[in-house]
C-alpha positions in Angstrom: 3.5 -68.2 48.4 5.5 -71.3 49.2 8.6 -69.5 47.8 8.1 -66.5 50.1 7.8 -68.8 53.2 10.9 -70.7 52.1 12.9 -67.4 51.7 11.6 -66.2 55.1 12.7 -69.4 56.8 16.1 -69.2 55.1 16.5 -65.6 56.3 15.7 -66.6 59.9 18.2 -69.5 59.7 20.8 -67.2 58.3 20.3 -64.7 61.2 20.8 -67.5 63.7 23.9 -68.9 62.1 25.5 -65.7 60.7 24.2 -62.6 62.6 25.7 -59.9 60.3 25.3 -61.6 56.9 21.8 -62.9 58.0 20.7 -59.4 59.0 21.9 -57.9 55.7 20.1 -60.7 53.8 16.9 -60.1 55.7 17.0 -56.4 55.1 17.4 -57.0 51.4 14.6 -59.5 51.4 12.3 -57.0 53.3 13.2 -54.2 50.9 12.5 -56.4 47.9 9.0 -57.2 49.2 8.3 -53.7 50.6 9.0 -51.7 47.4 6.4 -53.5 45.2 3.8 -53.3 48.0 4.3 -49.5 48.3 4.0 -49.1 44.5 0.7 -51.1 44.5 -0.7 -48.9 47.4 0.5 -45.7 45.6 -1.3 -46.8 42.5 -4.5 -47.7 44.4 -4.4 -44.3 46.2 -4.1 -42.5 42.9 -7.0 -44.4 41.4 -9.2 -43.7 44.5 -8.1 -40.1 44.6 -8.6 -39.0 41.0 -10.5 -41.5 38.9 -14.1 -40.7 38.0 -13.9 -37.3 39.9 -15.7 -34.3 38.4 -13.6 -32.7 35.7 -13.4 -28.9 35.9 -12.2 -26.3 33.3 -10.7 -23.0 34.3 -8.2 -20.4 33.3 -4.7 -21.1 34.6 -1.5 -19.1 34.4 2.1 -20.2 33.9 4.2 -19.2 37.0 7.6 -20.6 36.1 9.3 -22.7 33.4 12.0 -25.2 34.3 14.4 -27.0 32.0 16.7 -29.9 33.1 19.2 -31.1 30.5 19.5 -34.8 30.0 22.6 -36.7 31.2 24.3 -40.0 30.8 24.8 -42.7 33.4 26.0 -46.3 33.3 22.4 -47.4 32.8 21.8 -45.1 29.8 20.7 -41.6 28.9 18.1 -39.6 30.7 16.2 -37.3 28.4 15.8 -33.5 28.7 12.9 -32.4 30.9 10.7 -29.5 30.0 8.4 -28.6 32.9 6.0 -25.7 33.7 4.4 -24.7 37.0 0.8 -23.7 36.5 -1.5 -22.0 38.9 -5.2 -22.8 38.7 -7.8 -21.8 41.3 -5.2 -20.9 44.0 -3.5 -24.3 43.6 -0.3 -25.1 41.7 0.7 -28.1 39.7 3.8 -29.1 37.7 3.3 -30.4 34.1 5.9 -32.0 31.8 5.7 -30.9 28.2 7.2 -31.7 24.9 10.0 -29.4 23.7 7.8 -27.7 21.0 5.0 -26.8 23.5 7.6 -25.7 26.1 9.2 -23.3 23.6 5.8 -21.8 22.6 4.8 -20.9 26.1 5.9 -17.9 28.1 5.8 -17.1 31.8 2.4 -15.4 32.6 0.7 -17.0 29.6 -2.9 -17.9 30.3 -4.1 -21.4 29.5 -7.5 -23.2 29.5 -6.9 -26.0 31.9 -9.0 -29.2 32.4 -8.3 -30.7 35.7 -9.5 -33.0 38.5 -9.0 -32.2 42.2 -8.0 -35.2 44.3 -10.8 -36.3 46.7 -8.4 -37.2 49.5 -5.2 -35.3 48.7 -6.6 -32.1 47.1 -3.9 -32.4 44.5 -4.5 -31.1 41.0 -4.4 -33.8 38.3 -4.2 -31.9 35.0 -5.8 -33.6 32.1 -5.5 -31.0 29.3 -3.9 -27.7 28.5 -4.9 -25.2 25.7 -3.6 -21.8 24.9 -6.1 -19.0 24.9 
């Protein structure tokens, strides 16, 4: 906590002495603090929204299949993405799959889907998929 107060006071001092550089420094400082706080709140929301909710099992249908090929950047390689869009009980959810599972499935295939509905968001959290 002492470090944060020190950094905050340094940012205020920089703004007074160097308005442009101080403003840029303060914006970076606020962003560095804001991003982890948002991630923590997002995690807490997901926990409250889906954990310990009643799990349901219904028949779902694959609506679309999406493939995104991997690519390279300076930071490394991003892998291929295999995703299907599933409709269950008039709601849709995207699910990432392994390549083998993706290749076995076809559009309009029916699946047995175990899922949880979000208490607040109403979002589908898919727990398990099985071919019929």
